[in-house]
C-alpha positions as CSV (number, residue, x, y, z in Angstrom):
1,F,116.0,2.9,-22.4
2,P,117.4,0.7,-25.0
3,Y,116.6,1.3,-28.1
4,T,116.4,-2.4,-28.5
5,T,114.0,-2.6,-25.4
6,L,112.3,0.1,-27.1
7,F,111.2,-1.4,-30.5
8,R,111.0,-5.2,-28.7
9,S,107.2,-4.7,-29.6
10,E,105.3,-2.2,-31.2
11,L,105.3,1.0,-29.4
12,Q,101.9,3.0,-29.6
13,E,101.3,6.4,-28.0
14,G,99.3,6.6,-25.0
15,I,99.1,2.7,-24.5
16,A,100.8,2.1,-21.4
17,F,103.2,-0.7,-21.2
18,D,105.3,-2.2,-18.5
19,Y,109.1,-2.1,-18.1
20,K,110.9,-3.3,-15.0
21,G,107.5,-3.5,-13.1
22,I,106.7,0.3,-13.4
23,K,104.2,1.2,-16.1
24,Y,104.7,4.2,-18.6
25,I,102.5,5.9,-20.8
26,P,104.4,6.9,-24.4
27,Y,104.7,10.1,-26.0
28,I,106.0,9.9,-29.7
29,K,106.5,12.4,-32.1
30,Q,108.4,12.2,-35.5
31,L,111.0,15.6,-36.0
32,N,111.8,16.8,-39.6
33,N,115.3,15.6,-40.0
34,G,113.3,11.7,-39.5
35,L,114.3,10.8,-36.2
36,F,111.6,10.0,-34.1
37,L,111.2,11.7,-30.3
38,I,109.9,9.2,-27.8
39,V,109.1,10.5,-24.3
40,N,108.4,8.0,-21.7
41,V,106.3,9.1,-18.5
42,P,105.8,6.7,-15.5
43,L,102.3,6.4,-15.3
44,F,102.1,7.0,-11.4
45,E,104.1,10.6,-11.8
46,L,101.1,11.5,-15.0
47,F,98.3,11.0,-12.5
48,H,100.0,11.7,-9.0
49,A,98.9,15.4,-9.2
50,A,95.3,14.6,-10.3
51,V,94.7,12.0,-7.2
52,H,96.1,14.1,-5.6
53,H,94.1,17.5,-6.0
54,L,90.9,14.5,-6.5
55,S,91.6,13.7,-2.6
56,V,91.7,17.4,-1.7
57,L,88.6,18.1,-3.4
58,L,86.6,14.9,-1.9
59,T,88.0,15.8,1.5
60,V,86.6,19.6,1.1
61,L,82.9,18.2,-0.3
62,L,82.8,15.9,2.6
63,V,83.8,18.5,5.5
64,C,81.1,20.9,3.7
65,T,78.4,18.2,3.4
66,I,78.9,17.1,7.0
67,L,78.9,21.1,8.1
68,I,75.6,21.6,5.8
69,V,73.8,18.8,7.5
70,S,74.9,20.1,11.0
71,I,73.3,23.3,10.1
72,L,70.4,21.5,8.7
73,F,70.1,19.5,11.6
74,Y,70.4,22.4,14.2
75,V,67.5,24.6,12.2
76,L,65.2,21.4,12.0
77,R,66.0,20.9,15.2
78,L,64.8,24.4,16.4
79,N,61.9,25.0,14.0
80,I,60.6,21.9,13.8
81,N,61.6,19.4,16.7
82,K,60.7,21.6,19.2
83,P,57.5,22.3,18.6
84,I,56.4,18.9,17.7
85,L,58.1,18.0,20.9
86,K,56.1,21.0,22.7
87,L,52.6,19.9,21.2
88,T,53.4,16.2,22.2
89,E,53.9,17.5,25.9
90,I,50.8,19.7,25.4
91,A,48.7,16.9,23.8
92,H,50.0,14.5,26.9
93,R,48.9,17.5,29.0
94,I,45.4,17.5,27.6
95,S,45.0,13.9,27.8
96,Q,45.6,14.1,31.4
97,G,43.0,16.6,31.9
98,D,44.5,20.1,31.8
99,L,42.7,22.2,29.5
100,D,44.1,25.6,30.6
101,E,47.6,26.3,28.6
102,T,47.1,27.6,25.2
103,I,49.7,26.7,22.4
104,Q,51.6,29.7,21.0
105,L,53.5,28.8,17.8
106,D,54.1,31.3,14.6
107,K,56.1,29.2,12.8
108,P,56.8,27.4,10.3
109,S,53.2,27.7,9.3
110,E,51.9,24.1,9.0
111,L,52.8,23.8,12.7
112,A,51.4,27.2,13.3
113,Q,48.1,26.0,11.9
114,L,48.4,23.1,13.9
115,A,48.9,24.4,17.1
116,R,45.6,26.5,16.6
117,S,43.9,23.3,15.8
118,F,45.1,22.1,19.3
119,N,43.7,24.7,20.9
120,K,40.1,25.1,19.2
121,M,40.2,21.3,20.2
122,K,40.8,22.3,24.0
123,T,38.2,24.7,24.0
124,D,35.7,22.4,22.1
125,I,36.5,19.7,24.6
126,K,36.3,22.2,27.5
127,K,33.0,23.5,26.4
128,H,31.8,19.4,26.1
129,L,32.8,19.0,29.7
130,M,30.8,21.7,30.9
131,Q,27.9,20.1,29.1
132,L,28.3,16.9,30.4
133,N,28.8,18.2,33.7
134,K,25.7,20.4,33.7
135,I,24.0,17.0,32.1
136,S,25.3,14.9,34.5
137,Q,24.0,17.3,37.2
138,E,20.4,17.2,35.5
139,K,20.0,13.8,35.7
140,E,21.4,13.9,39.2
141,K,18.4,16.2,39.9
142,I,15.8,14.2,38.0
143,E,16.9,10.9,39.7
144,S,16.9,12.5,43.3
145,E,13.3,13.9,42.1
146,L,12.4,10.2,40.8
147,A,13.7,8.5,44.2
148,I,11.4,11.4,46.4
149,A,8.3,10.9,44.3
150,K,9.2,7.2,44.6
151,N,8.8,7.5,48.5
152,I,6.2,9.8,48.6
153,Q,3.9,7.5,46.5
154,A,5.1,4.9,48.6
155,S,4.8,6.3,51.9
156,A,0.9,7.0,50.8
157,L,-0.3,3.7,50.0
158,P,-1.8,1.6,52.9
159,T,-0.7,-1.8,53.0
160,D,-3.2,-3.1,55.6
161,F,-5.6,-4.7,53.1
162,P,-9.2,-5.3,55.0
163,K,-10.4,-8.6,55.4
164,E,-13.8,-7.9,57.2
165,E,-17.1,-9.8,57.8
166,H,-18.9,-9.0,54.7
167,F,-15.7,-7.8,52.4
168,E,-12.3,-8.3,51.8
169,L,-10.2,-5.8,49.7
170,V,-6.8,-5.8,47.8
171,A,-4.6,-3.6,45.8
172,S,-1.4,-3.1,44.2
173,M,0.7,-1.0,42.4
174,T,3.9,-1.2,40.6
175,P,5.6,1.7,39.6
176,A,7.5,2.7,36.3
177,R,10.9,4.2,36.1
178,E,9.3,7.5,35.8
179,I,6.7,8.3,38.7
180,G,3.5,9.0,37.1
181,G,1.4,9.1,40.0
182,D,-0.9,6.8,40.6
183,F,-2.4,5.8,43.8
184,Y,-5.0,3.7,45.6
185,D,-7.0,4.2,49.0
186,F,-9.3,2.8,51.5
187,F,-10.5,4.2,54.5
188,P,-13.6,3.6,56.8
189,I,-16.4,6.4,56.6
190,D,-18.5,5.0,60.0
191,D,-19.2,1.7,60.8
192,N,-21.5,0.7,57.3
193,H,-19.9,2.5,55.3
194,Y,-16.5,1.7,53.6
195,A,-14.7,4.0,50.7
196,F,-12.0,2.9,48.2
197,V,-10.2,5.0,45.6
198,I,-8.5,4.4,42.5
199,A,-6.9,7.3,40.6
200,D,-4.1,8.4,38.3
201,V,-2.4,11.8,38.3
202,S,-1.2,13.3,34.6
203,G,2.6,14.0,34.6
204,K,5.5,12.3,35.9
205,G,8.5,13.0,39.1
206,I,7.9,15.0,41.8
207,T,5.1,17.7,40.5
208,A,2.9,14.1,40.0
209,A,3.6,13.0,43.5
210,L,2.7,16.0,45.3
211,F,-0.2,16.7,43.0
212,M,-0.9,12.9,44.0
213,M,-0.8,13.5,47.9
214,S,-3.4,16.7,47.5
215,A,-5.8,14.4,45.4
216,K,-5.5,11.8,47.8
217,T,-5.8,14.0,50.6
218,A,-8.9,16.1,49.6
219,I,-10.8,13.3,48.8
220,K,-10.2,11.4,52.0
221,N,-11.1,14.8,54.2
222,M,-14.0,15.5,52.4
223,L,-15.5,11.8,52.9
224,Q,-14.2,11.5,56.1
225,A,-16.1,15.0,56.8
226,G,-19.7,13.2,56.4
227,Y,-20.3,14.7,52.6
228,P,-22.4,12.5,50.6
229,L,-20.2,11.2,47.9
230,A,-21.0,13.4,44.8
231,E,-21.0,16.3,47.3
232,A,-17.7,15.1,48.6
233,I,-16.3,14.9,45.4
234,N,-17.4,18.6,44.2
235,R,-15.4,20.2,47.2
236,A,-12.5,18.2,46.6
237,N,-12.3,18.7,43.1
238,K,-12.9,22.6,43.9
239,T,-9.8,22.3,46.4
240,L,-7.5,20.6,43.4
241,S,-8.9,23.4,40.7
242,D,-8.1,26.3,42.7
243,N,-4.8,25.3,44.0
244,N,-3.9,23.9,40.3
245,T,-0.9,26.2,39.3
246,E,0.5,23.8,37.0
247,G,-2.2,22.5,35.2
248,M,-2.4,19.3,36.3
249,F,-5.3,16.6,36.6
250,V,-6.5,13.1,37.8
251,T,-8.8,10.5,36.9
252,A,-10.1,8.8,39.8
253,F,-13.2,6.1,40.7
254,I,-14.5,6.9,44.2
255,G,-16.8,4.3,45.5
256,V,-18.3,3.8,49.1
257,L,-19.4,0.1,49.9
258,E,-22.6,-0.4,52.3
259,V,-21.0,-3.2,54.5
260,M,-24.3,-4.6,55.3
261,T,-25.8,-4.7,52.3
262,G,-23.5,-4.9,49.3
263,R,-24.8,-1.4,48.0
264,V,-21.9,0.6,45.9
265,Q,-22.4,4.4,45.5
266,Y,-19.6,5.5,43.2
267,V,-18.1,8.9,41.4
268,N,-16.6,7.9,38.1
269,A,-14.0,11.3,37.2
270,G,-12.7,10.6,33.7
271,H,-11.5,7.0,35.1
272,C,-11.0,3.8,33.0
273,P,-14.3,1.8,33.8
274,P,-14.7,-1.0,36.3
275,L,-15.5,-5.0,36.1
276,R,-17.6,-6.6,37.7
277,K,-17.6,-10.5,38.4
278,T,-20.9,-12.2,38.5
279,A,-21.6,-16.0,38.7
280,S,-21.4,-15.9,34.6
281,G,-17.8,-14.1,34.8
282,Y,-16.4,-10.7,34.8
283,E,-18.0,-7.9,33.0
284,Y,-17.5,-3.8,32.0
285,V,-19.9,-1.8,34.3
286,N,-21.5,0.8,32.4
287,V,-20.9,3.9,34.5
288,V,-21.9,7.1,34.6
289,R,-18.9,9.4,33.5
290,N,-17.7,12.5,35.1
291,M,-14.9,15.4,33.9
292,I,-11.6,14.2,35.3
293,L,-10.6,16.2,38.7
294,G,-8.5,19.7,39.1
295,I,-9.8,21.0,35.6
296,N,-13.3,22.7,36.5
297,S,-14.0,23.8,40.0
298,K,-17.4,24.7,39.1
299,Y,-18.2,21.3,37.4
300,E,-21.2,19.2,39.1
301,Y,-20.1,15.3,39.7
302,K,-23.1,12.8,39.2
303,G,-22.9,9.8,41.0
304,G,-24.1,6.0,40.3
305,E,-25.0,2.7,42.1
306,L,-24.4,-0.8,42.1
307,I,-25.2,-3.6,43.9
308,L,-23.0,-6.5,44.9
309,N,-24.4,-9.9,45.6
310,H,-22.7,-12.6,47.9
311,K,-19.1,-13.4,46.1
312,E,-19.1,-10.8,43.8
313,R,-16.5,-8.7,43.1
314,L,-15.5,-5.4,41.9
315,F,-11.9,-5.1,40.0
316,L,-10.6,-1.9,39.5
317,Y,-7.5,-0.4,37.4
318,T,-5.6,2.2,36.1
319,D,-4.5,3.1,32.2
320,G,-1.0,1.5,33.1
321,V,-3.1,-1.8,32.9
322,T,-4.5,-1.5,29.3
323,E,-2.1,0.7,27.9
324,A,1.0,-1.8,28.7
325,Q,2.6,-1.7,25.5
326,A,4.6,-4.7,23.9
327,E,7.8,-4.0,21.5
328,N,5.3,-4.0,18.5
329,S,3.4,-0.8,20.3
330,K,0.2,-3.1,20.6
331,M,-1.6,-2.6,23.9
332,F,-3.2,-5.2,26.4
333,G,-6.3,-3.8,25.9
334,E,-9.8,-3.7,27.4
335,E,-10.4,-7.3,25.9
336,R,-7.1,-9.1,27.0
337,L,-7.8,-7.6,30.5
338,I,-11.6,-9.1,30.0
339,N,-10.7,-12.4,28.5
340,A,-7.5,-13.2,31.1
341,L,-9.7,-12.6,33.6
342,N,-12.5,-14.8,32.5
343,K,-9.6,-17.4,31.5
344,K,-8.9,-18.9,34.8
345,E,-10.7,-18.7,38.2
346,T,-8.2,-17.0,41.0
347,S,-9.1,-16.2,44.6
348,L,-9.0,-12.8,45.3
349,N,-5.8,-12.3,46.4
350,D,-4.3,-14.2,43.8
351,T,-6.2,-12.3,41.4
352,L,-3.6,-9.1,41.2
353,P,-0.5,-11.3,40.7
354,Y,-2.3,-13.1,38.0
355,V,-3.3,-10.1,36.0
356,H,0.4,-9.1,36.6
357,K,1.8,-11.7,35.0
358,Q,-0.9,-11.8,31.8
359,I,0.9,-8.4,31.5
360,K,4.2,-9.5,31.8
361,L,3.5,-12.1,29.2
362,F,2.1,-9.7,27.0
363,V,4.4,-6.7,26.6
364,K,7.5,-9.8,27.3
365,K,10.9,-7.5,27.4
366,A,9.6,-4.0,26.5
367,A,9.8,-1.7,29.2
368,Q,6.9,-0.6,31.9
369,S,6.0,2.8,30.5
370,D,3.2,3.8,33.5
371,D,2.2,2.6,36.9
372,I,0.2,-0.6,36.7
373,T,-2.3,-0.1,39.9
374,M,-5.4,-2.5,40.5
375,L,-7.5,-2.7,43.4
376,A,-10.3,-5.7,43.7
377,L,-13.0,-6.0,46.3
378,E,-15.2,-8.8,46.9
379,F,-18.2,-8.7,49.0
380,Y,-19.3,-11.7,51.2
């Protein structure tokens, strides 16, 4: 460089300066003879090697990074993604109802534990489904038995109610969902005697319905065979007790009306007391009580007697009437029954629907838990 140019300004070591568009870095050293050695190195030559080495290093680092990421992706895909995809696929199969395939995973440990949880869940679901299937079959069996029991009960109840010169009789039975075995019956014994029965069999379902048929048949057969009332009931009770392997029993009120006179002979076998309607209204009859039927074959039943005058009635019912429950668990009861009957004067045909309406008004939305059976007889 020209000397004058070099010292145009103060030259400082390590500080770049510009000469003809090129930047230089000066290096200055004073010699022993007093002279100065000045070396000016172009800036691009000074850093060219460093920049080159740095570029190579960055390129190598970038290639290594891509390679490492690729290896990690492959490892993750092999050890995590694939097991997760397998778990997802099997979960989808389980949701579609395929519970037979077992998941086999040994690693990684977290996914292996998850696979074991899936297998346990699948096993539990299969057990629950088997239990639900069993419950469903049992429910269908119960529903089938209830349908059969309802058919038995309905077919056993006569619907051709007698309306004779000297008496008239009506009856109704409203079954609960679980058939309880209530029944009523009426039939002539001879020209001057007419039998009527109301009864309530213990238990529910088809067993109660079959026992009901046995009780109904036994009572009717013995009465139509010509035995006196008490003796007929003794024999019917023996028949029921001797063949009673299930420990069933039945409460019943059995009456025989002497058509021409209004005289009623009866046997009350542990049943609800009837009501008698006279000119002054309804009142409970103080009946002779006996043991329920079907328990003791040697029990001797005792009968009672009452006289129905012109236009007097007997009202018979099962405990489904008095024990009808409201939502607060209160029962309809005997007092409400007699009050309802005395509250309003009704014809014989309207009496049973009227009482049933009063029960519905009392229980409101509460479910019916027992059969509601009623029978009314009026003498003329």
